[in-house]
N, CA, C and O atoms as a GROMACS GRO file, in nm:
protein
  376
    1MET      N    1   0.085  -0.117   0.000
    1MET     CA    2   0.000   0.000   0.000
    1MET      C    3   0.090   0.124   0.000
    1MET      O    4   0.186   0.132   0.076
    2SER      N    5   0.058   0.219  -0.085
    2SER     CA    6   0.137   0.342  -0.089
    2SER      C    7   0.103   0.431   0.030
    2SER      O    8   0.001   0.413   0.096
    3VAL      N    9   0.191   0.525   0.056
    3VAL     CA   10   0.167   0.619   0.166
    3VAL      C   11   0.038   0.696   0.142
    3VAL      O   12  -0.042   0.713   0.235
    4ILE      N   13   0.017   0.742   0.020
    4ILE     CA   14  -0.105   0.818  -0.013
    4ILE      C   15  -0.229   0.733   0.010
    4ILE      O   16  -0.326   0.780   0.069
    5THR      N   17  -0.227   0.610  -0.036
    5THR     CA   18  -0.342   0.520  -0.017
    5THR      C   19  -0.366   0.496   0.132
    5THR      O   20  -0.480   0.496   0.178
    6GLY      N   21  -0.258   0.476   0.205
    6GLY     CA   22  -0.271   0.457   0.349
    6GLY      C   23  -0.335   0.576   0.416
    6GLY      O   24  -0.420   0.560   0.504
    7LEU      N   25  -0.296   0.696   0.376
    7LEU     CA   26  -0.354   0.818   0.433
    7LEU      C   27  -0.501   0.833   0.393
    7LEU      O   28  -0.583   0.876   0.474
    8GLU      N   29  -0.532   0.797   0.269
    8GLU     CA   30  -0.672   0.806   0.224
    8GLU      C   31  -0.763   0.712   0.301
    8GLU      O   32  -0.879   0.744   0.324
    9LYS      N   33  -0.712   0.597   0.340
    9LYS     CA   34  -0.793   0.496   0.408
    9LYS      C   35  -0.788   0.508   0.561
    9LYS      O   36  -0.859   0.436   0.631
   10ARG      N   37  -0.707   0.598   0.611
   10ARG     CA   38  -0.690   0.613   0.755
   10ARG      C   39  -0.819   0.659   0.821
   10ARG      O   40  -0.889   0.747   0.770
   11ARG      N   41  -0.849   0.599   0.934
   11ARG     CA   42  -0.964   0.639   1.013
   11ARG      C   43  -0.925   0.635   1.159
   11ARG      O   44  -0.851   0.546   1.202
   12SER      N   45  -0.974   0.729   1.235
   12SER     CA   46  -0.950   0.730   1.379
   12SER      C   47  -1.071   0.670   1.449
   12SER      O   48  -1.185   0.695   1.410
   13ARG      N   49  -1.046   0.594   1.550
   13ARG     CA   50  -1.153   0.536   1.630
   13ARG      C   51  -1.133   0.582   1.774
   13ARG      O   52  -1.028   0.560   1.833
   14TYR      N   53  -1.233   0.644   1.829
   14TYR     CA   54  -1.227   0.692   1.966
   14TYR      C   55  -1.329   0.617   2.049
   14TYR      O   56  -1.449   0.635   2.031
   15LEU      N   57  -1.282   0.534   2.138
   15LEU     CA   58  -1.370   0.458   2.228
   15LEU      C   59  -1.348   0.509   2.370
   15LEU      O   60  -1.310   0.434   2.460
   16LEU      N   61  -1.371   0.638   2.387
   16LEU     CA   62  -1.347   0.702   2.516
   16LEU      C   63  -1.464   0.677   2.610
   16LEU      O   64  -1.578   0.658   2.567
   17ASN      N   65  -1.433   0.676   2.740
   17ASN     CA   66  -1.538   0.664   2.839
   17ASN      C   67  -1.498   0.742   2.964
   17ASN      O   68  -1.387   0.795   2.971
   18LYS      N   69  -1.586   0.748   3.061
   18LYS     CA   70  -1.565   0.829   3.181
   18LYS      C   71  -1.474   0.764   3.285
   18LYS      O   72  -1.445   0.825   3.388
   19GLU      N   73  -1.429   0.643   3.261
   19GLU     CA   74  -1.349   0.570   3.359
   19GLU      C   75  -1.200   0.595   3.337
   19GLU      O   76  -1.147   0.566   3.229
   20LEU      N   77  -1.133   0.648   3.437
   20LEU     CA   78  -0.988   0.663   3.432
   20LEU      C   79  -0.924   0.538   3.493
   20LEU      O   80  -0.972   0.490   3.596
   21PRO      N   81  -0.818   0.485   3.432
   21PRO     CA   82  -0.753   0.367   3.490
   21PRO      C   83  -0.668   0.400   3.613
   21PRO      O   84  -0.624   0.310   3.684
   22VAL      N   85  -0.646   0.528   3.638
   22VAL     CA   86  -0.572   0.575   3.755
   22VAL      C   87  -0.647   0.694   3.814
   22VAL      O   88  -0.739   0.746   3.752
   23ALA      N   89  -0.608   0.737   3.932
   23ALA     CA   90  -0.672   0.852   3.995
   23ALA      C   91  -0.646   0.980   3.917
   23ALA      O   92  -0.539   0.996   3.857
   24LYS      N   93  -0.743   1.070   3.917
   24LYS     CA   94  -0.729   1.200   3.850
   24LYS      C   95  -0.605   1.273   3.899
   24LYS      O   96  -0.535   1.338   3.820
   25GLU      N   97  -0.576   1.264   4.027
   25GLU     CA   98  -0.459   1.330   4.085
   25GLU      C   99  -0.329   1.276   4.024
   25GLU      O  100  -0.233   1.351   4.006
   26LYS      N  101  -0.326   1.148   3.994
   26LYS     CA  102  -0.208   1.087   3.931
   26LYS      C  103  -0.189   1.142   3.790
   26LYS      O  104  -0.077   1.171   3.748
   27VAL      N  105  -0.299   1.157   3.717
   27VAL     CA  106  -0.293   1.215   3.582
   27VAL      C  107  -0.236   1.357   3.591
   27VAL      O  108  -0.146   1.393   3.515
   28GLU      N  109  -0.288   1.436   3.683
   28GLU     CA  110  -0.241   1.573   3.700
   28GLU      C  111  -0.094   1.578   3.740
   28GLU      O  112  -0.018   1.662   3.692
   29GLU      N  113  -0.053   1.486   3.827
   29GLU     CA  114   0.086   1.479   3.871
   29GLU      C  115   0.180   1.448   3.754
   29GLU      O  116   0.285   1.511   3.739
   30VAL      N  117   0.142   1.352   3.671
   30VAL     CA  118   0.225   1.316   3.556
   30VAL      C  119   0.231   1.431   3.456
   30VAL      O  120   0.339   1.461   3.404
   31ILE      N  121   0.119   1.497   3.430
   31ILE     CA  122   0.118   1.611   3.338
   31ILE      C  123   0.211   1.720   3.390
   31ILE      O  124   0.291   1.775   3.314
   32LYS      N  125   0.201   1.752   3.518
   32LYS     CA  126   0.285   1.857   3.577
   32LYS      C  127   0.433   1.821   3.565
   32LYS      O  128   0.514   1.904   3.526
   33ARG      N  129   0.466   1.699   3.598
   33ARG     CA  130   0.606   1.656   3.595
   33ARG      C  131   0.661   1.658   3.452
   33ARG      O  132   0.771   1.709   3.428
   34VAL      N  133   0.585   1.605   3.358
   34VAL     CA  134   0.630   1.602   3.218
   34VAL      C  135   0.647   1.744   3.165
   34VAL      O  136   0.743   1.773   3.094
   35THR      N  137   0.553   1.832   3.198
   35THR     CA  138   0.561   1.971   3.152
   35THR      C  139   0.686   2.039   3.206
   35THR      O  140   0.749   2.119   3.136
   36GLU      N  141   0.723   2.007   3.329
   36GLU     CA  142   0.844   2.065   3.388
   36GLU      C  143   0.971   2.011   3.323
   36GLU      O  144   1.070   2.083   3.312
   37LEU      N  145   0.969   1.885   3.281
   37LEU     CA  146   1.090   1.820   3.231
   37LEU      C  147   1.116   1.836   3.082
   37LEU      O  148   1.230   1.824   3.038
   38VAL      N  149   1.012   1.863   3.005
   38VAL     CA  150   1.027   1.866   2.859
   38VAL      C  151   1.029   2.009   2.809
   38VAL      O  152   0.925   2.074   2.802
   39PRO      N  153   1.147   2.059   2.776
   39PRO     CA  154   1.157   2.197   2.724
   39PRO      C  155   1.121   2.201   2.576
   39PRO      O  156   1.116   2.098   2.510
   40ASP      N  157   1.097   2.323   2.526
   40ASP     CA  158   1.077   2.338   2.382
   40ASP      C  159   1.214   2.343   2.314
   40ASP      O  160   1.317   2.323   2.379
   41ALA      N  161   1.216   2.369   2.186
   41ALA     CA  162   1.341   2.368   2.109
   41ALA      C  163   1.442   2.470   2.160
   41ALA      O  164   1.562   2.454   2.138
   42PHE      N  165   1.395   2.575   2.227
   42PHE     CA  166   1.484   2.680   2.276
   42PHE      C  167   1.510   2.667   2.426
   42PHE      O  168   1.560   2.760   2.488
   43ASP      N  169   1.475   2.550   2.483
   43ASP     CA  170   1.494   2.523   2.625
   43ASP      C  171   1.422   2.625   2.714
   43ASP      O  172   1.471   2.661   2.820
   44MET      N  173   1.306   2.669   2.668
   44MET     CA  174   1.232   2.774   2.738
   44MET      C  175   1.120   2.720   2.828
   44MET      O  176   1.069   2.792   2.914
   45LYS      N  177   1.083   2.594   2.810
   45LYS     CA  178   0.973   2.535   2.888
   45LYS      C  179   0.849   2.624   2.882
   45LYS      O  180   0.791   2.660   2.984
   46SER      N  181   0.811   2.659   2.759
   46SER     CA  182   0.703   2.756   2.739
   46SER      C  183   0.564   2.694   2.731
   46SER      O  184   0.466   2.767   2.722
   47ALA      N  185   0.553   2.563   2.733
   47ALA     CA  186   0.421   2.500   2.722
   47ALA      C  187   0.341   2.521   2.850
   47ALA      O  188   0.396   2.520   2.960
   48ARG      N  189   0.212   2.539   2.834
   48ARG     CA  190   0.119   2.548   2.946
   48ARG      C  191   0.013   2.442   2.923
   48ARG      O  192  -0.032   2.420   2.811
   49VAL      N  193  -0.028   2.378   3.030
   49VAL     CA  194  -0.123   2.268   3.018
   49VAL      C  195  -0.243   2.295   3.108
   49VAL      O  196  -0.229   2.339   3.222
   50VAL      N  197  -0.361   2.267   3.054
   50VAL     CA  198  -0.484   2.276   3.132
   50VAL      C  199  -0.551   2.139   3.125
   50VAL      O  200  -0.571   2.084   3.016
   51ALA      N  201  -0.584   2.084   3.239
   51ALA     CA  202  -0.655   1.957   3.246
   51ALA      C  203  -0.795   1.985   3.300
   51ALA      O  204  -0.810   2.049   3.404
   52ALA      N  205  -0.895   1.937   3.230
   52ALA     CA  206  -1.034   1.957   3.272
   52ALA      C  207  -1.099   1.821   3.294
   52ALA      O  208  -1.095   1.733   3.208
   53PHE      N  209  -1.160   1.804   3.411
   53PHE     CA  210  -1.230   1.681   3.446
   53PHE      C  211  -1.371   1.718   3.495
   53PHE      O  212  -1.396   1.832   3.534
   54GLY      N  213  -1.460   1.622   3.493
   54GLY     CA  214  -1.594   1.641   3.548
   54GLY      C  215  -1.671   1.752   3.479
   54GLY      O  216  -1.678   1.758   3.356
   55GLU      N  217  -1.730   1.841   3.560
   55GLU     CA  218  -1.813   1.949   3.506
   55GLU      C  219  -1.734   2.043   3.415
   55GLU      O  220  -1.788   2.093   3.316
   56GLU      N  221  -1.607   2.068   3.447
   56GLU     CA  222  -1.525   2.155   3.362
   56GLU      C  223  -1.504   2.092   3.224
   56GLU      O  224  -1.509   2.160   3.122
   57HIS      N  225  -1.482   1.961   3.222
   57HIS     CA  226  -1.468   1.887   3.096
   57HIS      C  227  -1.596   1.899   3.013
   57HIS      O  228  -1.591   1.928   2.893
   58GLU      N  229  -1.709   1.876   3.077
   58GLU     CA  230  -1.839   1.885   3.007
   58GLU      C  231  -1.861   2.027   2.953
   58GLU      O  232  -1.902   2.044   2.839
   59ALA      N  233  -1.834   2.128   3.036
   59ALA     CA  234  -1.853   2.267   2.994
   59ALA      C  235  -1.761   2.303   2.878
   59ALA      O  236  -1.801   2.377   2.788
   60LEU      N  237  -1.639   2.252   2.880
   60LEU     CA  238  -1.545   2.277   2.771
   60LEU      C  239  -1.601   2.226   2.638
   60LEU      O  240  -1.599   2.298   2.538
   61TRP      N  241  -1.651   2.102   2.638
   61TRP     CA  242  -1.704   2.046   2.513
   61TRP      C  243  -1.836   2.111   2.472
   61TRP      O  244  -1.866   2.118   2.353
   62ASP      N  245  -1.915   2.159   2.569
   62ASP     CA  246  -2.036   2.237   2.534
   62ASP      C  247  -1.994   2.363   2.459
   62ASP      O  248  -2.054   2.399   2.357
   63GLU      N  249  -1.891   2.429   2.510
   63GLU     CA  250  -1.844   2.554   2.447
   63GLU      C  251  -1.781   2.526   2.310
   63GLU      O  252  -1.802   2.602   2.216
   64ILE      N  253  -1.705   2.419   2.298
   64ILE     CA  254  -1.646   2.382   2.169
   64ILE      C  255  -1.756   2.359   2.067
   64ILE      O  256  -1.747   2.406   1.953
   65GLU      N  257  -1.860   2.287   2.107
   65GLU     CA  258  -1.970   2.261   2.014
   65GLU      C  259  -2.040   2.391   1.975
   65GLU      O  260  -2.076   2.410   1.858
   66ARG      N  261  -2.058   2.481   2.070
   66ARG     CA  262  -2.121   2.610   2.040
   66ARG      C  263  -2.035   2.691   1.942
   66ARG      O  264  -2.088   2.749   1.847
   67VAL      N  265  -1.906   2.696   1.966
   67VAL     CA  266  -1.816   2.776   1.882
   67VAL      C  267  -1.810   2.722   1.739
   67VAL      O  268  -1.806   2.799   1.643
   68PHE      N  269  -1.810   2.590   1.724
   68PHE     CA  270  -1.801   2.531   1.590
   68PHE      C  271  -1.931   2.544   1.511
   68PHE      O  272  -1.933   2.520   1.390
   69GLU      N  273  -2.040   2.580   1.577
   69GLU     CA  274  -2.168   2.609   1.511
   69GLU      C  275  -2.208   2.504   1.408
   69GLU      O  276  -2.253   2.539   1.298
   70GLY      N  277  -2.194   2.376   1.442
   70GLY     CA  278  -2.236   2.270   1.351
   70GLY      C  279  -2.136   2.234   1.242
   70GLY      O  280  -2.164   2.145   1.162
   71LYS      N  281  -2.022   2.302   1.237
   71LYS     CA  282  -1.920   2.271   1.134
   71LYS      C  283  -1.850   2.139   1.161
   71LYS      O  284  -1.795   2.077   1.069
   72VAL      N  285  -1.853   2.095   1.286
   72VAL     CA  286  -1.801   1.963   1.324
   72VAL      C  287  -1.922   1.882   1.367
   72VAL      O  288  -2.002   1.929   1.448
   73PRO      N  289  -1.938   1.761   1.314
   73PRO     CA  290  -2.055   1.682   1.348
   73PRO      C  291  -2.069   1.661   1.500
   73PRO      O  292  -1.970   1.641   1.571
   74HIS      N  293  -2.192   1.665   1.545
   74HIS     CA  294  -2.222   1.646   1.687
   74HIS      C  295  -2.162   1.515   1.739
   74HIS      O  296  -2.107   1.511   1.849
   75ASP      N  297  -2.171   1.407   1.660
   75ASP     CA  298  -2.119   1.277   1.703
   75ASP      C  299  -1.969   1.282   1.728
   75ASP      O  300  -1.920   1.216   1.820
   76LYS      N  301  -1.896   1.358   1.650
   76LYS     CA  302  -1.751   1.370   1.667
   76LYS      C  303  -1.720   1.440   1.800
   76LYS      O  304  -1.636   1.395   1.878
   77ILE      N  305  -1.789   1.551   1.824
   77ILE     CA  306  -1.770   1.623   1.950
   77ILE      C  307  -1.812   1.536   2.067
   77ILE      O  308  -1.745   1.532   2.170
   78GLN      N  309  -1.923   1.466   2.052
   78GLN     CA  310  -1.971   1.379   2.159
   78GLN      C  311  -1.871   1.269   2.192
   78GLN      O  312  -1.860   1.228   2.307
   79SER      N  313  -1.799   1.221   2.091
   79SER     CA  314  -1.701   1.114   2.117
   79SER      C  315  -1.592   1.163   2.212
   79SER      O  316  -1.541   1.085   2.292
   80PHE      N  317  -1.555   1.291   2.204
   80PHE     CA  318  -1.456   1.347   2.296
   80PHE      C  319  -1.520   1.381   2.431
   80PHE      O  320  -1.458   1.363   2.536
   81ARG      N  321  -1.643   1.429   2.428
   81ARG     CA  322  -1.716   1.459   2.552
   81ARG      C  323  -1.733   1.331   2.635
   81ARG      O  324  -1.741   1.338   2.758
   82ASN      N  325  -1.739   1.216   2.571
   82ASN     CA  326  -1.756   1.088   2.640
   82ASN      C  327  -1.636   1.050   2.726
   82ASN      O  328  -1.645   0.960   2.808
   83GLY      N  329  -1.524   1.118   2.707
   83GLY     CA  330  -1.404   1.088   2.783
   83GLY      C  331  -1.414   1.135   2.927
   83GLY      O  332  -1.505   1.209   2.964
   84ALA      N  333  -1.318   1.092   3.008
   84ALA     CA  334  -1.315   1.128   3.150
   84ALA      C  335  -1.260   1.269   3.171
   84ALA      O  336  -1.283   1.329   3.276
   85GLY      N  337  -1.189   1.320   3.074
   85GLY     CA  338  -1.130   1.453   3.088
   85GLY      C  339  -1.067   1.498   2.957
   85GLY      O  340  -1.061   1.423   2.860
   86THR      N  341  -1.020   1.620   2.958
   86THR     CA  342  -0.953   1.677   2.840
   86THR      C  343  -0.826   1.744   2.886
   86THR      O  344  -0.824   1.814   2.987
   87ILE      N  345  -0.720   1.723   2.810
   87ILE     CA  346  -0.592   1.788   2.837
   87ILE      C  347  -0.562   1.879   2.719
   87ILE      O  348  -0.551   1.833   2.605
   88CYS      N  349  -0.547   2.008   2.746
   88CYS     CA  350  -0.513   2.106   2.643
   88CYS      C  351  -0.370   2.152   2.665
   88CYS      O  352  -0.333   2.190   2.776
   89ILE      N  353  -0.290   2.149   2.560
   89ILE     CA  354  -0.150   2.192   2.568
   89ILE      C  355  -0.135   2.318   2.485
   89ILE      O  356  -0.166   2.319   2.366
   90PHE      N  357  -0.089   2.424   2.548
   90PHE     CA  358  -0.070   2.551   2.481
   90PHE      C  359   0.080   2.581   2.472
   90PHE      O  360   0.154   2.566   2.569
   91THR      N  361   0.122   2.623   2.356
   91THR     CA  362   0.261   2.664   2.341
   91THR      C  363   0.265   2.809   2.298
   91THR      O  364   0.177   2.857   2.227
   92LYS      N  365   0.366   2.876   2.343
   92LYS     CA  366   0.381   3.017   2.311
   92LYS      C  367   0.428   3.031   2.167
   92LYS      O  368   0.528   2.973   2.127
   93LYS      N  369   0.355   3.108   2.090
   93LYS     CA  370   0.393   3.132   1.952
   93LYS      C  371   0.500   3.240   1.951
   93LYS      O  372   0.488   3.342   2.019
   94ARG      N  373   0.601   3.217   1.875
   94ARG     CA  374   0.712   3.313   1.869
   94ARG      C  375   0.692   3.411   1.758
   94ARG      O  376   0.776   3.499   1.737
   0.00000   0.00000   0.00000
């Protein structure tokens, strides 16, 4: 199969659910530690991370759906909303 054919046939499957295999605090601890240890290309450690769980996670996906105004199918957004949380990574644009 060629690279182009492989890309054309590629599909993502998201089977997310509300169950975390570890405690939420452990997820937050790992995110914090990794963010501290992994610098950007200029060794600036400029990434910022926001983790949303529970009601904050639900509110985030409600707002994402509102902002996209139907341009992204509801089922696609719902597949992410079905997860236990959302991790957003922000990097400083130079």
